[in-house]
C-alpha positions as CSV (number, residue, x, y, z in Angstrom):
1,M,86.1,53.3,81.1
2,A,87.7,52.2,77.7
3,G,88.0,48.6,79.1
4,V,84.3,48.3,79.8
5,R,83.4,50.0,76.5
6,D,85.7,47.5,74.5
7,K,84.0,44.5,76.5
8,V,80.6,45.5,76.0
9,T,81.4,46.3,72.3
10,R,82.8,42.9,71.7
11,L,79.9,41.2,73.3
12,F,77.6,43.2,71.3
13,V,79.3,42.1,68.1
14,V,79.3,38.6,69.3
15,A,75.6,38.7,70.1
16,A,74.7,40.4,66.9
17,I,76.4,37.4,65.0
18,A,75.0,34.8,67.3
19,E,71.5,36.0,67.1
20,A,71.7,35.9,63.2
21,I,73.1,32.4,63.4
22,S,70.3,31.3,65.7
23,W,67.8,32.7,63.3
24,A,69.2,30.5,60.7
25,G,69.0,27.7,62.9
26,L,65.3,28.4,63.8
27,L,64.3,28.9,60.2
28,A,66.0,25.5,59.3
29,G,64.1,24.0,62.1
30,M,60.8,25.6,60.9
31,V,61.5,24.3,57.4
32,A,61.8,20.7,58.8
33,K,58.8,21.0,61.2
34,Y,56.4,22.4,58.5
35,G,57.9,20.5,55.6
36,P,57.6,16.7,54.7
37,P,59.6,15.4,57.6
38,G,57.4,17.0,60.2
39,N,60.3,17.0,62.7
40,E,60.0,19.5,65.5
41,V,63.4,18.9,67.2
42,G,64.9,21.9,65.2
43,V,62.3,24.2,66.6
44,Q,62.6,22.9,70.1
45,V,66.4,23.3,70.1
46,F,66.8,26.5,68.2
47,G,63.6,28.2,69.5
48,P,64.9,28.8,73.2
49,I,68.4,29.6,72.0
50,H,67.2,32.3,69.5
51,G,65.0,33.6,72.4
52,A,67.9,34.0,74.7
53,L,70.0,35.6,72.1
54,F,67.3,37.9,71.1
55,V,67.1,39.1,74.7
56,A,70.8,39.4,75.2
57,Y,71.1,41.2,71.9
58,G,68.4,43.8,73.1
59,V,70.2,44.3,76.4
60,L,73.6,44.7,74.9
61,V,72.2,47.3,72.3
62,L,71.1,49.4,75.4
63,A,74.5,49.1,77.1
64,V,76.4,49.9,73.9
65,A,74.2,52.7,73.0
66,R,74.8,54.3,76.5
67,V,78.7,53.9,76.5
68,H,78.9,55.0,73.0
69,R,76.3,57.7,73.3
70,W,74.0,56.6,70.4
71,S,70.9,58.9,69.7
72,P,67.5,57.5,70.5
73,P,66.6,56.9,66.8
74,A,69.9,55.0,66.3
75,T,69.2,52.8,69.3
76,L,65.7,52.2,68.1
77,V,66.9,51.0,64.8
78,A,69.4,48.7,66.6
79,L,66.6,47.1,68.5
80,A,64.4,46.8,65.7
81,C,67.1,44.9,63.9
82,A,66.5,42.0,66.2
83,V,63.2,41.2,64.5
84,P,64.1,40.5,60.8
85,P,66.4,37.7,60.2
86,F,70.1,38.5,59.9
87,A,69.5,42.2,60.3
88,T,71.5,42.3,63.5
89,V,74.7,41.6,61.4
90,V,73.9,44.1,58.7
91,F,73.3,46.8,61.7
92,E,76.5,45.9,63.3
93,R,78.5,46.3,60.2
94,W,76.7,49.7,59.3
95,A,77.4,50.8,62.8
96,R,81.1,50.1,62.8
97,R,81.6,51.6,59.3
98,R,79.8,54.9,60.7
99,G,82.1,54.7,63.8
100,M,79.4,54.0,66.4
101,L,81.2,51.3,67.9
102,G,84.5,53.2,68.4
103,P,87.2,54.6,66.4
104,V,87.4,53.5,62.7
105,A,90.7,51.9,61.9
106,P,92.7,54.3,59.7
107,A,93.3,52.9,56.1
108,R,96.7,51.2,55.7
109,Q,99.0,53.2,53.4
110,P,100.8,51.0,50.7
111,A,104.5,50.4,51.4
112,P,106.8,52.7,49.4
113,V,108.4,51.0,46.3
114,G,111.9,51.4,45.7
């Protein structure tokens, strides 16, 4: 089970970051579309990419919530973080710090001097 948990968790992290990057691309495409150039290519390219990553992130939230036994409120917050730009990365970092994505790595001890 640990192998599946690790894979799902890694995919979740990748999806959170990719979803945020696609948000940046979509926002840039919207600026180009509605700004002086009036070019729709950015929205036509990043719109479907962002849509697919949005869905992938949602599915992976549900999978990670199940394997790590998140509470329903934490799961709902994770799902809601797909809506505001870049919130998926903020949630992923928050969840990692709280140990919601697996054991938190212990702090490294400084090497003894002497």
